[in-house]
C-alpha positions as CSV (number, residue, x, y, z in Angstrom):
1,M,0.0,0.0,0.0
2,K,1.3,3.4,-0.9
3,K,2.1,5.8,2.0
4,T,-0.1,8.8,1.8
5,I,-0.4,12.0,3.9
6,L,-3.4,14.4,3.5
7,I,-2.9,17.9,4.8
8,K,-6.2,19.8,5.2
9,N,-7.7,23.0,6.6
10,G,-4.7,25.2,6.1
11,T,-3.9,28.0,3.6
12,I,-1.6,26.6,0.9
13,V,1.1,28.9,-0.4
14,T,2.5,27.3,-3.6
15,L,5.4,29.8,-4.3
16,G,7.1,29.3,-7.7
17,E,7.1,31.7,-10.5
18,K,3.3,32.2,-10.2
19,N,2.7,32.0,-6.5
20,K,-0.9,31.1,-5.5
21,V,-2.4,31.4,-2.0
22,L,-5.2,28.8,-1.8
23,S,-7.8,28.6,0.9
24,G,-10.3,25.7,1.1
25,H,-7.8,23.4,-0.5
26,A,-6.0,20.3,0.7
27,L,-2.7,18.7,-0.3
28,L,-2.0,15.0,-0.8
29,I,1.4,13.5,-0.5
30,E,2.1,10.0,-1.9
31,D,5.5,8.2,-1.7
32,G,7.5,11.4,-1.1
33,L,5.9,13.5,-3.8
34,I,3.0,15.9,-4.0
35,K,0.2,13.9,-5.6
36,K,-2.6,16.3,-5.7
37,I,-3.6,19.9,-4.7
38,A,-7.3,20.5,-5.0
39,P,-10.4,21.8,-3.2
40,R,-10.8,19.8,0.0
41,S,-14.1,18.3,-1.1
42,S,-12.2,16.4,-3.7
43,F,-10.5,14.2,-1.1
44,K,-12.8,11.4,0.1
45,G,-10.5,8.4,0.4
46,K,-8.6,6.8,3.3
47,Y,-5.1,8.0,4.0
48,S,-2.1,6.7,6.0
49,K,-2.0,10.0,7.9
50,V,-4.1,13.1,8.0
51,I,-2.7,16.4,9.3
52,D,-5.1,19.2,10.4
53,A,-3.4,22.5,9.5
54,S,-6.2,24.8,10.8
55,G,-4.8,28.2,11.5
56,K,-1.6,27.5,9.6
57,L,0.2,28.2,6.3
58,I,1.4,25.2,4.2
59,M,4.5,26.3,2.3
60,P,7.5,24.7,0.6
61,G,10.4,23.9,2.9
62,F,13.0,26.7,2.9
63,I,16.4,26.4,1.1
64,N,19.8,27.6,2.4
65,A,22.0,28.2,-0.5
66,H,25.4,28.6,1.3
67,M,26.1,27.0,4.7
68,H,29.1,25.7,6.7
69,F,27.9,22.9,9.1
70,Y,31.4,22.7,10.7
71,S,31.0,26.2,12.2
72,T,28.9,24.6,15.0
73,F,32.0,24.0,17.1
74,A,32.8,27.7,17.2
75,R,29.7,28.4,19.3
76,G,30.8,29.8,22.6
77,L,34.5,29.5,21.8
78,G,36.2,32.5,23.5
79,K,39.8,31.7,22.7
80,A,40.1,33.5,19.4
81,A,42.1,36.7,19.5
82,P,40.2,39.9,18.6
83,S,40.2,40.5,14.9
84,R,40.1,43.8,13.2
85,N,39.5,42.6,9.6
86,F,38.4,39.6,7.6
87,V,41.8,38.0,7.1
88,E,42.5,38.2,10.8
89,I,39.1,36.6,11.5
90,L,40.1,33.7,9.2
91,N,43.6,33.3,10.8
92,N,42.5,33.8,14.4
93,L,39.3,31.7,14.3
94,W,38.2,29.7,11.3
95,W,41.5,28.4,10.1
96,R,42.5,27.4,13.6
97,L,39.2,25.7,14.1
98,D,39.0,23.7,10.9
99,K,42.6,22.4,11.3
100,N,41.5,20.6,14.5
101,L,38.4,18.9,13.1
102,T,38.2,15.1,12.9
103,N,35.7,13.1,10.8
104,A,33.7,12.5,14.0
105,D,33.7,16.3,14.6
106,S,32.4,16.8,11.0
107,Y,29.6,14.4,11.6
108,Y,28.4,15.8,14.9
109,S,28.9,19.4,13.9
110,A,26.6,18.7,11.0
111,L,23.9,16.9,13.0
112,I,23.4,19.9,15.3
113,P,22.4,22.5,12.6
114,L,20.5,19.9,10.7
115,I,18.3,19.2,13.7
116,D,17.8,22.9,14.1
117,A,17.0,23.2,10.4
118,V,14.1,20.8,10.9
119,R,12.8,23.1,13.7
120,K,13.1,26.1,11.3
121,G,11.4,24.5,8.3
122,T,14.6,24.5,6.3
123,T,14.7,21.2,4.3
124,T,17.6,21.7,1.8
125,L,21.1,23.1,2.5
126,L,24.0,23.7,0.2
127,D,27.1,23.1,2.4
128,H,30.7,24.0,2.0
129,H,33.0,21.9,4.2
130,A,36.6,22.3,5.5
131,S,38.7,20.0,7.7
132,P,42.3,20.2,6.3
133,F,43.8,17.6,8.6
134,A,40.8,15.1,8.2
135,I,39.9,15.5,4.6
136,T,39.5,12.0,3.3
137,G,36.0,10.6,4.2
138,S,34.9,14.0,5.6
139,L,32.1,14.4,3.1
140,A,30.8,10.9,3.8
141,A,30.7,11.8,7.5
142,V,28.6,14.9,6.7
143,E,26.4,12.9,4.3
144,K,25.7,10.4,7.1
145,A,24.4,13.2,9.3
146,V,22.2,14.6,6.4
147,R,20.6,11.3,5.7
148,E,20.0,10.6,9.4
149,A,18.3,14.0,9.8
150,G,16.1,13.3,6.8
151,L,16.9,16.5,4.9
152,R,18.5,17.2,1.6
153,A,22.0,18.7,1.1
154,C,24.5,19.4,-1.7
155,L,28.0,18.9,-0.3
156,C,31.5,19.9,-1.4
157,Y,35.0,20.1,0.1
158,E,36.8,23.4,0.3
159,V,40.0,23.1,-1.7
160,S,42.8,25.5,-0.7
161,D,46.5,25.8,-0.9
162,R,46.8,27.5,2.5
163,D,48.0,24.2,4.1
164,G,50.3,23.1,1.4
165,K,50.2,21.2,-1.9
166,E,49.5,17.8,-0.3
167,K,46.4,19.1,1.4
168,A,45.2,20.8,-1.7
169,R,45.7,17.5,-3.6
170,E,43.8,15.6,-0.9
171,G,40.9,18.1,-1.2
172,L,40.8,17.7,-4.9
173,D,40.6,13.9,-4.5
174,E,37.9,14.2,-1.8
175,N,35.7,16.3,-4.1
176,S,36.3,14.0,-7.1
177,A,35.5,10.8,-5.1
178,F,32.3,12.3,-3.6
179,I,31.1,13.6,-6.9
180,T,31.6,10.1,-8.4
181,A,29.8,8.5,-5.5
182,S,26.9,10.9,-5.7
183,A,26.6,10.2,-9.5
184,V,26.4,6.5,-8.8
185,R,23.7,6.9,-6.1
186,N,21.8,9.3,-8.3
187,D,19.1,10.0,-5.7
188,N,17.4,13.3,-4.9
189,T,18.7,13.5,-1.3
190,V,22.5,14.2,-1.4
191,K,24.2,15.9,-4.3
192,A,27.8,17.1,-4.9
193,M,29.6,20.1,-6.2
194,F,33.3,20.9,-6.5
195,G,34.3,23.0,-3.5
196,L,37.0,25.8,-3.6
197,H,37.8,28.2,-0.8
198,A,38.6,31.5,-2.5
199,S,40.8,33.0,-5.2
200,F,43.3,34.4,-2.7
201,T,44.1,30.9,-1.2
202,I,44.2,28.9,-4.5
203,S,47.2,28.8,-6.8
204,D,46.9,28.7,-10.6
205,E,48.0,25.1,-10.6
206,T,45.3,24.0,-8.1
207,L,42.6,26.0,-9.8
208,E,43.5,24.5,-13.2
209,E,43.4,21.0,-11.8
210,A,40.1,21.6,-10.1
211,A,38.6,23.0,-13.3
212,Y,39.8,20.0,-15.3
213,R,38.3,17.5,-12.8
214,G,35.1,19.4,-12.3
215,H,34.4,19.7,-16.0
216,K,35.3,16.1,-16.6
217,Q,32.8,15.0,-14.0
218,G,30.1,17.5,-15.1
219,A,30.1,19.2,-11.7
220,G,29.6,22.8,-10.8
221,F,31.9,24.8,-8.5
222,H,31.0,26.4,-5.1
223,I,33.5,29.1,-4.2
224,H,33.7,32.2,-2.0
225,T,34.0,35.2,-4.3
226,A,35.1,38.7,-3.5
227,E,33.7,38.3,0.0
228,S,36.3,40.8,1.3
229,Q,38.2,43.6,-0.5
230,A,41.3,41.6,0.5
231,D,40.3,38.9,-2.1
232,Q,40.3,41.6,-4.9
233,L,43.5,43.2,-3.8
234,H,45.3,39.9,-3.8
235,C,44.0,38.9,-7.2
236,E,44.9,42.2,-8.7
237,S,48.4,42.3,-7.3
238,H,49.2,38.6,-8.0
239,H,47.3,37.9,-11.2
240,K,46.5,41.3,-12.7
241,L,42.9,40.4,-12.8
242,R,39.7,40.9,-10.8
243,V,38.5,37.8,-8.9
244,V,35.5,37.1,-11.2
245,E,37.7,37.6,-14.3
246,R,40.2,35.0,-12.9
247,L,37.5,32.5,-12.2
248,R,36.0,33.0,-15.6
249,D,39.4,32.5,-17.3
250,F,39.9,29.2,-15.5
251,G,36.4,27.9,-16.4
252,I,35.1,27.9,-12.8
253,L,32.0,30.0,-13.5
254,G,28.9,28.7,-15.2
255,R,25.3,27.7,-14.8
256,K,26.1,24.9,-12.4
257,S,28.4,27.1,-10.2
258,I,27.8,29.2,-7.1
259,A,29.8,32.3,-6.4
260,A,29.1,33.0,-2.7
261,H,29.1,36.6,-1.3
262,C,30.2,38.8,-4.3
263,V,30.3,41.8,-1.9
264,H,33.1,43.5,-3.8
265,V,32.3,43.0,-7.5
266,N,32.2,45.8,-10.0
267,E,29.9,46.2,-13.0
268,A,32.1,44.4,-15.4
269,E,32.2,41.4,-13.0
270,I,28.5,41.5,-12.6
271,D,28.2,41.3,-16.4
272,I,30.4,38.2,-16.4
273,L,28.3,36.6,-13.7
274,K,25.2,37.2,-15.8
275,E,26.8,36.1,-19.1
276,T,28.1,32.8,-17.6
277,G,24.8,32.1,-15.8
278,T,26.7,31.8,-12.5
279,A,24.5,31.9,-9.4
280,V,25.4,34.3,-6.6
281,V,24.5,33.6,-3.0
282,H,24.1,36.6,-0.7
283,N,24.9,36.1,3.0
284,P,23.9,39.4,4.7
285,Q,24.3,38.6,8.4
286,S,27.7,37.0,7.9
287,N,28.9,39.9,5.8
288,A,27.7,42.4,8.5
289,N,29.2,40.3,11.3
290,N,32.6,40.2,9.5
291,S,32.4,43.9,8.6
292,V,33.2,43.1,4.9
293,G,30.4,45.2,3.5
294,I,26.9,44.8,1.9
295,A,26.6,43.0,-1.4
296,D,24.5,45.0,-3.9
297,L,21.5,42.7,-4.2
298,V,19.5,45.3,-6.0
299,K,22.1,46.0,-8.7
300,M,23.0,42.3,-9.3
301,S,19.3,41.4,-9.6
302,A,18.6,44.3,-12.0
303,A,21.5,43.1,-14.2
304,G,19.9,39.7,-14.5
305,V,22.2,37.8,-12.1
306,L,20.5,34.9,-10.3
307,V,21.0,35.9,-6.6
308,G,20.0,33.5,-3.9
309,L,20.2,33.7,-0.1
310,G,22.5,31.8,2.3
311,T,23.4,32.1,5.9
312,D,27.2,31.2,5.9
313,A,26.4,29.3,9.2
314,M,25.1,32.3,11.1
315,T,21.7,30.6,11.4
316,V,19.5,28.0,9.7
317,N,16.5,30.3,10.0
318,M,16.0,31.5,6.5
319,L,13.2,34.0,7.4
320,E,15.7,35.7,9.8
321,E,18.2,35.9,7.0
322,A,15.6,37.3,4.5
323,R,14.7,40.1,7.0
324,S,18.4,40.9,7.4
325,A,18.9,41.1,3.7
326,L,16.1,43.6,3.4
327,W,17.3,45.8,6.3
328,L,20.8,45.9,4.9
329,Q,19.7,46.8,1.4
330,H,17.7,49.7,2.9
331,L,20.8,50.8,4.8
332,K,23.0,50.5,1.6
333,R,20.5,52.3,-0.6
334,D,17.2,53.6,0.7
335,P,14.0,52.2,2.2
336,S,12.2,52.1,-1.1
337,Q,14.6,49.4,-2.5
338,G,15.4,45.8,-1.9
339,F,12.0,44.4,-0.8
340,M,11.2,42.3,-3.8
341,E,14.8,41.3,-4.3
342,A,15.1,40.0,-0.8
343,G,11.9,38.0,-1.0
344,N,12.7,36.6,-4.4
345,A,16.2,35.6,-3.3
346,L,14.8,33.3,-0.7
347,L,11.5,32.1,-2.2
348,V,12.2,32.0,-6.0
349,N,15.9,32.1,-6.7
350,N,17.0,29.6,-4.0
351,A,14.7,27.1,-5.6
352,K,16.2,27.8,-9.0
353,I,19.7,27.4,-7.6
354,A,18.8,24.2,-5.8
355,N,17.1,22.7,-8.8
356,R,20.3,22.9,-10.7
357,C,21.3,20.0,-8.5
358,F,18.0,18.5,-7.3
359,K,14.6,18.0,-8.9
360,G,11.3,19.5,-7.9
361,L,12.2,21.7,-5.0
362,G,10.8,25.0,-3.8
363,E,7.2,24.9,-5.0
364,L,4.1,23.1,-4.0
365,K,3.1,21.5,-7.3
366,E,1.8,18.1,-8.3
367,G,4.8,15.8,-9.0
368,F,7.2,18.0,-7.0
369,A,9.1,16.9,-3.9
370,A,7.0,16.8,-0.7
371,D,9.2,19.2,1.2
372,L,7.0,21.4,3.4
373,A,7.0,23.8,6.3
374,I,3.7,24.2,8.0
375,M,3.7,27.5,10.0
376,D,1.4,29.0,12.6
377,Y,-0.2,32.1,11.1
378,L,-3.6,33.7,11.3
379,P,-3.4,36.8,9.0
380,P,-4.7,39.9,10.7
381,T,-5.2,41.6,7.4
382,P,-6.1,40.3,3.9
383,L,-3.6,37.8,2.5
384,D,-3.2,36.9,-1.1
385,A,-0.5,36.3,-3.7
386,S,-0.1,40.0,-4.3
387,N,0.9,40.9,-0.8
388,F,2.4,37.6,0.4
389,Y,5.9,39.0,0.8
390,G,4.6,41.7,3.1
391,H,3.1,39.1,5.4
392,L,6.2,37.0,5.1
393,I,8.7,39.6,6.2
394,F,6.6,41.4,8.8
395,G,4.4,38.6,10.2
396,I,5.1,35.0,9.1
397,S,8.8,35.5,9.9
398,Q,7.8,36.0,13.6
399,S,5.7,32.8,13.7
400,A,6.6,29.3,14.7
401,V,7.1,26.3,12.4
402,D,4.7,23.7,13.6
403,T,5.5,20.8,11.2
404,T,8.4,20.0,8.8
405,I,8.2,17.4,6.1
406,A,11.0,16.3,3.7
407,A,10.5,13.8,0.9
408,G,7.1,13.0,2.4
409,R,8.6,12.1,5.8
410,V,7.3,13.9,8.8
411,L,10.4,15.2,10.7
412,M,8.6,17.4,13.1
413,E,4.9,17.6,14.0
414,G,3.2,19.8,16.6
415,K,6.6,21.3,17.2
416,K,7.9,17.9,18.4
417,L,10.8,16.2,16.6
418,K,10.0,12.9,15.0
419,L,13.6,12.0,14.1
420,D,15.2,8.6,14.6
421,L,17.9,10.4,16.7
422,D,18.4,11.0,20.4
423,E,18.9,14.8,20.4
424,E,20.1,14.8,24.0
425,E,22.7,12.2,23.2
426,V,23.8,13.9,20.0
427,T,24.2,17.2,21.9
428,R,26.1,15.5,24.7
429,K,28.5,13.9,22.3
430,S,28.9,17.1,20.3
431,A,29.8,19.1,23.5
432,E,32.3,16.4,24.5
433,L,34.1,16.6,21.1
434,A,34.0,20.4,21.0
435,K,35.6,20.5,24.5
436,K,38.4,18.2,23.2
437,L,38.9,20.4,20.1
438,W,39.0,23.6,22.1
439,K,41.9,22.2,24.2
440,N,43.9,22.1,21.0
441,F,42.9,25.6,20.0
């Protein structure tokens, strides 16, 4: 017998290019996919499970287009020296942290934000991993956590020359092996990209080898791009090129690739990103926290660049990130700009970016993946497709996620986790490993 879930009595928000807000409808899930959306009177059969969504919105699960699971172990770490700029932040915190990670650390540091993602209705995450002294098998460790949490993720390893040629080679091999394994599995749960740190930590030799391997395997690249002005200064002084120009010349850009951040790109680089079809992922809270600047979401969107939204590990709450994106565009420009761009980045563009790897995400539509967030929300003013973003930013964002479903599997219901994981035990083990790592910091 096929497993079915009927969700009734809620307001369905389909999203997609032509968002619909449907009342009086119900949604049927069958074997992990959306089988039918229709007026509730159409559903008269018996179902494996029925969810009453009265007083709630039924939406597609949220997508985080740039994440670092391993950052979990920095939470509460007070040993890093004060940093006055981005390069100091990397040297004093992140590059000291990632050098101490083991594969066990990579697994547990992924499980924690994945569990939190379930609570926040985030069902797909595009992660960028680094553990330079435990590279081999690190992506398999993260994949194990993703599958146990029941979510979807696109994974890659962050290749860099900062720890020497041997580590760069090992990172190249880890990406290649994981891309091959992902292609063999060919499921819609865990996908792979070719990860690269940033232009200023990657030699021409390594970049050329990565490009050769990535193209041979048909993979896109996921790379930090002009996050800080230091990246541009290094590229111009060492290579006589702007960062985006260098990445284009090596074949790193393209429709399957993600250029994360793009805070410090000029108009010529924006044109290149548009021409190559490269996706940009904006990470406003991280950029503000690191004091690197505010990416011009409005300008890039107007130029036709596909700009999505990520958190860079600051949170897994995508509604919090969307609000931050809007406030910072107002600060950068004026309060009349950025509203639609911030909303589209989260609700439309992230789905387009994710669907370059996956199939059928980001929209409630028959035949699409049954990835849903059911949220408490009784609109105090009229709600329809024309004003949905206003409700999202100023109302829904302050509401609780009640139920999270991924691939037709109920991961949380009534705000209670339904995972096959002991959260207390996971947290205890994570704290134990973090304490051990901190001693080496």
